[in-house]
C-alpha positions as CSV (number, residue, x, y, z in Angstrom):
1,M,65.6,48.8,188.9
2,I,67.4,52.0,190.7
3,V,70.5,53.4,190.7
4,A,70.9,56.1,192.9
5,A,73.8,56.9,195.7
6,L,71.8,54.7,198.1
7,A,70.8,51.4,198.6
8,A,67.5,52.2,198.7
9,L,67.9,52.8,194.8
10,A,69.1,49.6,194.4
11,L,65.9,48.4,195.9
12,S,63.3,51.6,195.4
13,G,61.0,51.2,192.4
14,T,61.2,54.6,192.1
15,A,62.2,55.7,188.3
16,F,61.7,57.9,185.6
17,A,58.3,57.2,184.1
18,A,59.0,56.4,180.5
19,P,56.0,55.7,178.1
20,Q,54.2,52.8,178.8
21,A,55.2,49.3,177.5
22,S,54.7,47.6,173.8
23,S,52.7,44.8,173.9
24,A,53.2,42.2,175.7
25,R,56.3,39.8,175.0
26,K,54.1,36.8,173.3
27,Q,53.8,33.8,175.8
28,A,57.4,31.8,175.6
29,T,58.3,28.7,176.6
30,A,60.0,31.5,177.8
31,K,91.3,41.5,186.5
32,A,91.0,44.3,189.2
33,G,89.8,42.9,192.4
34,A,87.3,44.9,194.3
35,S,86.3,44.2,198.2
36,K,83.0,43.0,199.3
37,P,81.4,45.9,200.5
38,T,80.5,45.5,204.2
39,A,78.7,48.2,205.3
40,K,74.8,49.0,203.5
41,K,74.2,52.3,202.4
42,P,71.9,54.1,204.0
43,A,68.4,55.3,203.2
44,R,67.6,58.1,201.5
45,K,65.0,60.6,202.6
46,G,61.9,59.3,202.1
47,A,62.9,55.7,200.7
48,K,60.6,52.9,200.6
49,V,61.7,49.0,199.6
50,A,60.0,47.5,196.7
51,K,59.9,44.1,196.9
52,P,59.9,41.6,193.9
53,V,57.6,41.4,191.4
54,A,56.5,38.1,190.0
55,V,57.0,37.6,186.4
56,P,54.5,35.1,185.0
57,V,56.4,34.0,182.1
58,E,60.0,33.8,182.1
59,P,61.2,36.7,179.1
60,A,62.6,34.9,175.8
61,P,65.0,36.6,174.7
62,V,64.7,37.8,171.1
63,M,66.9,40.4,170.1
64,P,70.0,39.5,168.1
65,R,73.9,40.5,169.5
66,S,74.9,44.0,168.9
67,E,78.5,43.7,166.9
68,N,80.1,45.3,170.4
69,A,78.3,42.4,172.2
70,E,79.6,39.7,169.8
71,R,83.2,41.4,170.1
72,L,83.5,41.5,173.6
73,I,82.1,38.2,174.2
74,A,85.1,36.7,171.7
75,W,87.7,38.5,173.1
76,V,86.8,37.8,176.7
77,G,86.7,34.1,176.0
78,A,90.0,34.4,174.2
79,A,92.3,36.4,176.5
80,H,90.9,35.0,179.8
81,D,90.3,38.2,181.2
82,N,87.8,36.6,183.5
83,G,90.7,34.8,185.1
84,K,88.9,32.2,187.1
85,L,85.5,34.2,188.1
86,P,82.1,33.2,186.1
87,Y,80.7,36.4,184.5
88,A,78.4,38.0,182.4
89,V,78.3,40.5,179.3
90,I,75.1,43.3,179.3
91,D,74.5,44.2,175.9
92,K,72.8,47.6,176.7
93,P,71.3,48.3,172.7
94,A,69.9,45.1,173.0
95,A,68.9,45.0,176.4
96,T,69.7,41.4,177.2
97,L,72.3,39.9,179.6
98,Y,74.7,36.9,178.7
99,L,75.6,34.7,181.2
100,F,79.2,32.8,180.9
101,A,80.4,30.0,183.6
102,A,84.3,30.6,184.5
103,N,85.4,28.0,182.1
104,G,83.6,30.5,179.4
105,D,80.8,28.0,178.9
106,F,78.2,30.1,177.7
107,L,74.6,29.3,180.1
108,G,72.1,31.5,178.6
109,E,70.5,34.9,177.9
110,T,67.5,36.6,179.6
111,P,66.4,40.1,178.5
112,V,67.0,43.1,181.1
113,L,66.0,46.6,182.6
114,L,68.5,49.6,182.4
115,G,69.0,52.9,183.4
116,V,66.6,55.2,181.3
117,G,69.5,57.7,180.3
118,I,71.3,57.2,177.8
119,G,74.9,57.5,178.2
120,D,78.2,55.2,179.8
121,D,79.1,57.0,182.4
122,S,77.6,57.7,186.2
123,T,77.5,61.5,186.9
124,P,80.0,62.4,190.1
125,G,78.3,62.5,193.1
126,V,75.2,60.9,192.1
127,G,76.0,58.5,194.7
128,A,75.6,61.3,197.0
129,K,72.2,62.5,195.8
130,N,68.3,62.4,196.7
131,L,66.3,60.7,194.2
132,D,64.2,63.6,193.5
133,D,67.8,65.4,192.2
134,I,68.8,62.7,189.8
135,G,67.2,64.1,186.4
136,P,66.3,61.3,184.0
137,A,69.8,62.3,182.2
138,E,72.1,61.1,184.7
139,R,70.2,57.4,185.2
140,T,72.7,55.5,183.6
141,T,73.9,52.1,183.5
142,P,77.2,52.8,182.6
143,A,79.7,50.8,180.6
144,G,82.4,49.1,181.3
145,R,84.1,45.9,183.4
146,F,82.9,45.5,187.0
147,V,84.5,43.0,189.4
148,T,81.1,42.6,191.4
149,K,80.4,40.7,194.9
150,F,76.7,40.1,196.4
151,G,76.4,42.4,199.5
152,R,73.7,44.1,201.5
153,A,71.2,47.1,200.1
154,F,68.5,48.9,202.1
155,G,66.3,46.8,204.0
156,R,68.8,44.2,204.2
157,Q,68.4,42.7,200.9
158,R,71.1,40.9,199.3
159,V,72.2,42.2,195.6
160,L,74.6,41.8,193.2
161,W,76.3,45.2,193.4
162,V,78.4,46.2,190.2
163,D,79.5,49.9,191.2
164,Y,79.0,50.2,194.3
165,A,80.4,53.5,194.9
166,N,78.0,55.0,192.4
167,A,74.6,52.4,194.3
168,V,74.6,50.8,190.5
169,A,73.2,47.0,190.9
170,M,71.9,44.0,189.6
171,H,69.2,42.3,191.3
172,V,65.4,41.2,191.1
173,V,63.0,43.0,188.8
174,T,60.9,45.8,191.5
175,S,58.8,48.8,191.5
176,L,57.0,50.6,193.9
177,H,54.9,51.8,190.8
178,K,52.9,50.5,188.7
179,N,52.1,52.4,185.5
180,E,55.9,51.9,185.5
181,H,55.0,48.4,184.0
182,R,58.2,47.1,184.5
183,V,57.1,43.5,183.9
184,E,56.0,44.2,180.7
185,R,59.0,46.0,179.5
186,L,60.7,43.1,180.3
187,L,58.2,41.0,178.7
188,S,58.0,43.2,175.4
189,P,59.5,42.3,172.1
190,S,61.1,45.5,172.1
191,P,64.4,46.3,173.9
192,E,63.6,50.4,173.4
193,D,60.8,49.9,176.4
194,N,63.6,48.8,178.8
195,R,64.9,51.9,179.9
196,I,63.4,52.8,183.2
197,S,65.3,52.6,185.9
198,F,68.0,54.4,187.7
199,G,70.7,52.8,186.9
200,C,70.5,49.6,188.1
201,I,69.9,46.2,186.7
202,N,66.7,44.4,186.6
203,V,66.2,40.7,186.2
204,G,63.6,38.5,185.7
205,A,63.5,36.3,188.7
206,R,63.8,32.8,187.4
207,F,67.2,33.8,185.7
208,Y,68.6,35.5,188.3
209,N,67.9,32.8,191.3
210,G,68.3,29.8,189.2
211,K,71.6,30.7,186.7
212,L,73.1,34.1,187.9
213,R,72.9,33.9,191.9
214,P,74.6,30.4,191.9
215,Q,77.4,31.0,189.3
216,F,78.1,34.4,191.2
217,E,76.9,33.6,195.0
218,K,80.5,32.4,196.6
219,R,82.8,34.8,195.0
220,G,81.2,37.5,192.6
221,G,82.6,37.2,188.9
222,I,82.9,40.3,186.4
223,V,79.9,42.0,184.8
224,Y,80.8,43.8,181.1
225,I,78.5,46.1,180.0
226,T,78.7,47.4,176.6
227,P,78.4,50.9,175.5
228,D,75.4,53.3,174.4
229,V,77.7,55.8,172.6
230,K,81.1,55.6,173.0
231,P,83.1,53.0,170.7
232,L,83.7,49.8,172.1
233,D,87.5,50.1,172.1
234,E,87.5,52.9,174.2
235,I,85.9,51.5,177.3
236,F,87.7,48.2,176.4
237,P,91.3,48.9,174.7
238,R,92.4,45.1,175.2
239,V,89.4,44.6,172.7
240,R,91.8,45.6,169.9
241,L,94.1,42.5,170.5
242,L,91.4,40.2,169.3
243,P,92.8,39.3,166.1
244,Y,96.1,38.5,167.2
245,L,94.5,36.4,170.1
246,A,92.4,34.6,167.4
247,A,95.5,34.5,165.1
248,A,97.2,32.9,168.5
249,G,94.4,30.4,169.0
250,D,94.4,28.8,166.2
251,A,98.3,28.7,165.3
252,T,98.4,26.9,168.6
253,G,95.4,24.2,167.5
254,A,97.1,23.5,164.0
255,G,100.1,22.6,165.9
256,A,98.6,20.3,168.4
257,A,97.3,18.6,165.1
258,R,100.5,17.9,163.8
């Protein structure tokens, strides 16, 4: 994907060329409100629009959830932090997205491609930079809680804007350069080669169009992204309340059973 300050980033396939993907994944039966962006981001000089890349086999997740993802998912469910919106948790270490309905029902998981840079913040002003001026270390997928909406990007493509100010979007895997091997990266069993975009989150078309889009299309949703480096409690301070929420839930359940 593309994490640049312009919509061209969200749909341009240009990205830092990381090492070629490892062997292809075995074919598997495989509270904050943000207003919906009304203006599309201008194209950067020389930017091209990338077309979605066909994924011949639906990626099959094989990585276990990280401890951070487990804690975050448990907290969101216990605190109902998502309100009445569907939500997704992106586990960066596992390069996996977990999708939930507004009521907390688990709807599925899928591998994703992320920013090539290891880090938890977008570089200040990265949205105003030209693609060629964005170094590999700046091409990060930021960690945090994001209120997301579908909106237009360059070329009138619709993407799920995660961090509109920094041009971080979620969309179907795209590429302009075959040497990026994005499909192979998405299908490979290791999450280590899933870092290739400018920061945007690339998702396989079947999962994106069949599961994620129907949930987020009407009212948007919440996307939670776990950190690479920072402690989870620094990004999500209220996760510290999880033991108390769990205890309160257990007490309520015990009282109801009497």
